[in-house]
C-alpha positions in Angstrom: -19.4 9.2 0.9 -21.5 12.3 0.8 -18.7 14.6 1.8 -15.0 15.1 1.1 -13.7 13.2 4.1 -10.1 13.2 3.0 -10.1 17.0 2.8 -11.3 17.1 6.5 -8.3 15.0 7.4 -6.1 17.8 6.3 -8.2 20.7 7.5 -9.4 19.5 10.8 -6.8 16.9 11.9 -3.6 18.4 10.3 -2.8 15.1 8.6 -1.0 14.7 5.3 -2.2 12.0 2.9 -0.8 10.4 -0.2 -3.1 8.3 -2.3 -1.2 5.1 -3.2 -4.0 3.2 -4.9 -7.7 3.8 -5.6 -10.6 2.1 -7.2 -13.6 4.4 -6.7 -16.7 4.5 -8.9 -19.9 6.5 -8.6 -22.6 4.7 -6.5 -20.3 1.7 -5.9 -18.3 0.5 -3.0 -14.6 1.5 -3.5 -11.2 1.0 -2.1 -8.6 3.7 -1.4 -5.1 3.1 0.0 -3.8 6.2 1.7 -0.6 6.8 3.4 -1.4 9.1 6.3 1.2 11.0 8.3 0.9 13.3 11.2 1.6 13.2 14.9 -0.6 15.6 16.8 -4.1 14.4 15.8 -3.3 11.1 14.0 -5.5 8.9 16.3 -8.3 11.5 16.2 -8.2 11.6 12.4 -8.3 7.8 12.1 -11.3 7.7 14.5 -13.0 10.4 12.4 -12.7 8.0 9.4 -14.2 5.1 11.4 -17.0 7.4 12.6 -17.8 8.1 8.9 -18.2 4.4 8.2 -14.8 4.0 6.6 -13.2 0.6 7.2 -9.6 1.4 8.4 -6.9 -1.2 8.3 -3.1 -1.1 8.8 -2.3 -2.2 5.3 1.3 -3.2 5.9 0.1 -6.2 7.8 -2.0 -7.5 4.9 0.9 -8.2 2.5 3.2 -11.3 2.5 5.6 -12.5 -0.1 5.7 -16.1 -1.3 9.4 -16.5 -1.5 9.4 -19.9 -3.0 7.7 -18.7 -6.2 10.0 -15.7 -6.7 12.7 -16.1 -9.4 14.5 -12.9 -8.2 14.2 -11.2 -11.6 14.0 -7.8 -9.7 11.3 -6.3 -11.9 9.3 -5.4 -8.8 12.1 -3.5 -7.2 12.1 -0.9 -10.0 8.5 0.1 -9.3 8.4 -0.1 -5.5 8.1 3.5 -4.3 8.9 2.7 -0.7 11.8 0.4 -1.4 10.0 -2.4 0.4 11.1 -4.7 -2.4 14.9 -4.4 -3.0 17.9 -6.3 -4.3 20.0 -8.0 -1.6 23.7 -7.8 -2.5 25.9 -9.6 -3.1 23.4 -12.5 -3.4 21.4 -10.6 -6.0 18.1 -11.9 -4.6 14.9 -9.9 -4.0 14.2 -9.0 -0.4 10.9 -7.7 1.1 10.6 -5.4 4.1 6.9 -5.6 5.1 7.2 -2.6 7.4 8.0 -0.4 4.4 5.2 -1.8 2.2 2.4 0.7 1.5 0.2 -1.8 -0.4 0.3 0.4 -3.5 0.3 -2.9 -5.6 2.6 -1.4 -8.3 4.6 -4.7 -7.9 1.7 -6.8 -9.1 1.7 -5.9 -12.8 5.5 -5.6 -12.7 5.8 -9.2 -11.7 6.1 -11.3 -14.8 3.1 -13.7 -14.8 4.4 -16.4 -17.1 5.3 -19.8 -15.6 9.0 -19.0 -15.5 8.7 -16.1 -13.2 7.8 -15.4 -9.6 4.7 -13.9 -8.0 4.4 -10.6 -6.2 3.5 -10.2 -2.6 0.0 -11.6 -1.9 -2.8 -10.0 0.1 
């Protein structure tokens, strides 16, 4: 992008943003996961992003959890900022509320990758 489009979301559309994840390098295509909030001009702000050539997706619909591979160790619940991953009591199993998921991917490195442990939600 040639201009600070995220700043315009605040200034022109009165939106509040929270950067949840970003992989942006100079002169390369990047990915940024934003949590956007606002009511008055939300749709206009999203349309502005699209008009600038930004691919906009509702990220919460991209994540699913493979329940059968999860060993319910709970490591992911400690790092989930939105509490989309949580411990169900009294069963002591890991639950996943897709509507709360912000696709920050903090659960991915927290999930223990060795064969005896489960997998994080998948894209």
